[in-house]
C-alpha positions in Angstrom: 29.9 -15.6 -13.3 30.2 -15.3 -17.1 33.3 -18.0 -18.0 36.0 -16.8 -19.9 37.8 -18.3 -22.6 41.5 -19.2 -23.5 41.2 -16.0 -26.6 39.5 -13.8 -24.5 41.8 -14.8 -21.3 44.6 -13.7 -23.6 42.9 -10.4 -24.2 43.2 -9.1 -20.6 46.5 -10.8 -19.8 47.5 -8.6 -23.2 45.7 -5.3 -21.6 48.5 -5.6 -19.0 51.5 -5.6 -20.7 50.0 -2.9 -22.4 49.4 -0.4 -19.1 52.9 -2.6 -18.2 54.5 -1.8 -21.6 53.1 2.2 -20.8 54.7 2.8 -17.0 57.9 1.5 -18.3 58.3 3.4 -20.7 57.6 6.6 -19.2 59.7 5.9 -16.4 62.3 4.5 -19.0 62.8 0.4 -17.4 64.5 -2.3 -18.3 62.0 -5.0 -19.3 61.5 -8.6 -21.5 59.3 -10.7 -22.4 60.1 -14.6 -22.0 59.2 -18.4 -22.3 56.6 -18.7 -23.7 55.6 -15.3 -24.5 59.0 -14.6 -26.3 58.6 -18.1 -28.0 55.0 -16.5 -29.3 56.6 -13.7 -30.3 58.9 -15.3 -32.5 57.0 -17.8 -33.5 53.4 -16.1 -34.1 54.5 -12.6 -33.9 52.0 -12.8 -30.5 50.1 -15.7 -28.8 51.4 -19.6 -29.3 47.3 -20.4 -30.2 47.0 -22.3 -27.0 49.1 -20.3 -24.7 47.6 -18.6 -21.2 50.5 -16.9 -20.0 52.3 -14.0 -20.1 56.0 -14.2 -18.1 58.2 -10.9 -18.2 61.2 -10.5 -16.5 62.9 -7.0 -15.5 66.6 -6.4 -13.9 66.5 -6.3 -9.7 66.7 -2.6 -10.0 64.0 -1.6 -12.6 62.1 -4.5 -10.7 62.0 -2.5 -7.7 61.4 0.7 -9.1 58.7 -1.0 -10.8 56.8 -1.5 -7.6 56.6 2.5 -6.7 54.0 3.2 -9.7 51.9 1.0 -9.1 49.2 3.9 -8.5 50.2 4.2 -12.5 48.3 1.5 -13.2 44.3 1.7 -13.9 41.8 0.6 -10.9 41.1 -2.4 -12.6 45.1 -3.6 -12.2 45.9 -4.9 -8.8 50.1 -5.1 -8.6 50.4 -8.1 -6.0 53.8 -8.0 -4.2 54.7 -10.1 -1.7 53.9 -9.1 1.1 54.2 -10.0 5.3 50.1 -11.3 5.3 50.1 -12.4 1.7 52.8 -13.7 0.4 51.8 -17.6 -1.8 54.9 -16.5 -5.2 58.9 -15.1 -5.2 58.0 -12.3 -7.2 55.3 -9.5 -8.7 52.5 -10.2 -10.6 49.6 -7.7 -12.1 46.5 -9.4 -11.6 42.8 -8.1 -13.5 40.9 -7.3 -10.1 37.5 -7.5 -12.4 38.3 -11.0 -13.0 38.7 -14.3 -10.7 40.8 -17.7 -11.3 40.2 -20.5 -9.1 43.5 -22.7 -9.7 44.3 -26.4 -8.3 46.9 -26.3 -6.4 48.6 -29.7 -5.7 46.6 -30.6 -2.1 45.2 -26.9 -2.2 43.0 -24.2 -4.0 44.3 -20.6 -5.0 42.2 -17.8 -5.9 42.9 -14.5 -7.8 42.1 -12.9 -11.1 44.3 -13.3 -14.3 47.1 -12.4 -14.4 50.7 -11.7 -15.4 54.0 -12.5 -13.8 57.2 -9.9 -13.5 60.3 -12.4 -12.2 63.1 -10.0 -10.9 67.0 -11.1 -12.7 70.0 -11.4 -10.2 73.4 -11.4 -11.2 75.4 -14.6 -10.8 79.2 -14.9 -9.2 81.7 -16.0 -11.3 82.6 -20.3 -11.1 84.1 -21.9 -8.6 82.5 -23.3 -5.2 81.3 -19.7 -4.3 78.7 -20.3 -6.9 77.7 -23.8 -6.2 77.4 -23.1 -2.0 75.6 -19.7 -3.7 73.3 -21.6 -5.7 72.5 -24.6 -2.7 71.8 -22.0 -0.2 68.4 -20.4 -3.3 68.1 -23.7 -3.5 68.0 -25.2 -0.3 65.6 -21.5 0.1 63.0 -21.7 -2.6 61.9 -25.4 -1.9 61.5 -24.1 2.3 59.6 -21.6 0.6 57.2 -23.5 -1.7 57.0 -25.5 1.7 56.2 -23.4 3.5 52.9 -22.5 1.1 51.8 -26.5 0.2 53.2 -29.1 2.5 53.7 -27.5 6.6 49.9 -26.5 6.8 49.0 -30.8 5.2 51.8 -32.3 7.9 50.0 -30.2 11.1 47.0 -32.9 10.1 49.0 -35.8 9.7 47.7 -39.1 11.6 51.2 -39.0 12.9 52.7 -37.1 15.9 56.2 -36.7 14.9 54.4 -36.1 11.0 52.5 -33.4 12.6 54.8 -31.9 15.2 57.3 -31.5 13.0 54.3 -29.7 10.7 54.0 -27.3 13.6 57.6 -26.4 14.4 58.5 -25.6 10.4 55.8 -23.5 10.6 57.1 -21.5 13.1 59.6 -21.6 12.1 60.1 -20.9 8.2 56.9 -18.8 7.8 56.8 -17.3 4.0 57.5 -14.5 4.3 60.6 -14.7 6.4 62.5 -16.9 3.7 61.3 -14.1 0.8 63.0 -11.8 2.5 65.8 -14.3 2.9 65.0 -15.4 -0.2 65.7 -12.4 -2.1 68.4 -10.9 0.4 71.0 -13.9 -1.2 69.3 -12.8 -4.5 71.0 -9.9 -4.8 74.7 -10.7 -2.8 75.6 -9.9 -6.6 74.7 -6.7 -8.0 72.9 -6.6 -11.6 74.7 -4.3 -13.3 78.5 -4.7 -11.1 78.1 -8.4 -13.1 78.6 -10.2 -16.7 76.1 -12.8 -15.7 72.6 -12.8 -14.8 69.1 -13.9 -14.6 66.5 -15.6 -12.5 67.5 -16.7 -8.8 64.9 -16.5 -7.0 62.8 -19.5 -9.6 63.3 -21.5 -11.9 66.3 -23.6 -13.2 69.7 -21.2 -12.2 72.0 -22.5 -14.2 69.4 -22.8 -17.7 68.8 -19.3 -16.5 72.2 -17.2 -16.3 73.4 -16.3 -19.6 76.8 -13.0 -20.8 74.5 -9.8 -19.9 75.3 -9.3 -23.7 72.2 -11.8 -24.6 70.1 -8.4 -23.6 72.0 -5.5 -24.2 70.9 -3.4 -26.0 67.4 -5.2 -26.0 65.5 -6.0 -29.2 62.3 -5.5 -30.8 59.9 -8.2 -31.7 55.9 -7.4 -32.9 53.6 -9.4 -30.5 49.7 -9.2 -30.9 49.7 -5.5 -33.2 52.3 -3.9 -30.8 56.3 -3.9 -30.5 58.2 -4.7 -27.1 61.6 -5.3 -26.1 63.1 -9.0 -26.2 66.7 -10.4 -25.2 68.8 -9.5 -28.0 70.1 -13.2 -28.0 66.7 -14.4 -28.4 67.2 -17.0 -30.4 70.2 -18.8 -28.6 67.9 -18.3 -25.1 64.5 -20.2 -26.7 67.0 -22.3 -28.5 68.9 -23.6 -24.6 65.4 -23.3 -23.0 62.9 -25.2 -26.2 65.2 -27.4 -28.3 66.9 -26.3 -31.6 64.5 -27.3 -33.7 62.0 -23.6 -32.3 63.8 -21.3 -34.4 64.2 -23.2 -38.1 61.5 -21.3 -40.2 59.2 -24.6 -40.4 58.5 -23.9 -36.7 57.0 -20.9 -37.9 53.3 -20.9 -37.1 53.0 -23.9 -36.9 55.2 -25.6 -32.9 54.6 -28.8 -31.8 51.6 -28.2 -29.5 52.2 -28.9 -25.7 49.5 -29.8 -23.9 49.3 -27.4 -20.5 50.2 -28.0 -17.3 47.0 -25.3 -16.0 44.4 -26.5 -14.0 41.7 -23.6 -13.3 38.8 -21.7 -14.5 38.3 -18.4 -14.3 35.3 -16.0 -14.8 34.0 -12.6 -14.9 32.8 -10.7 -11.6 29.5 -10.6 -11.7 
């Protein structure tokens, strides 16, 4: 198999993003470029030169509608949605099935293809004891989910009988699919369209990810690799919160400080 380099990988991801954009425009689905993709659009009108992924956010109602249009993607693009049999992530991935990606993820190796991430945004409750309780429950469920993927199986092969026993019990009580269902149910408790504050709840840092809906709508449009794509209208402040005030200063345009990536993988074209 021929190995795929960073620049080629970026172009594969871009092609999937353009297909997603086509479907969202056709069906009037809201989405926003996010994370390093958003930062790249602002500073480089495209990929940050060393960035190796694409991040997308969608309001929960649009995210759930998108699943129904999976058949409109080209045949080589698979929409991977968490299911009982395939439940390694808490969100949707678009995967180019012509490629193979082998990732070293802690104690195990994962194999898929080049992908882009699509994460749902949910409504946030008002401040107060209810809000804190809500976040703690989500955090606990998210931790259990990732332990069910990465740690419980390892525990079952421990040299300690006690640890082995715990591993077997936890694996039965907390399956990834059960936890995904509980996570989603909890995250959807507060309607996205009825809340004034929204953000990611099933992944990431829900406190930093919380912002007024006015930061999103009406969406702005930024250039990304020659394509005009939707971005949060408050994208500058959003990026400052995540990456620091310096990123929106003119001296960072086409000149961001380089941060080493934390992805450990190899990518190939299938024969």
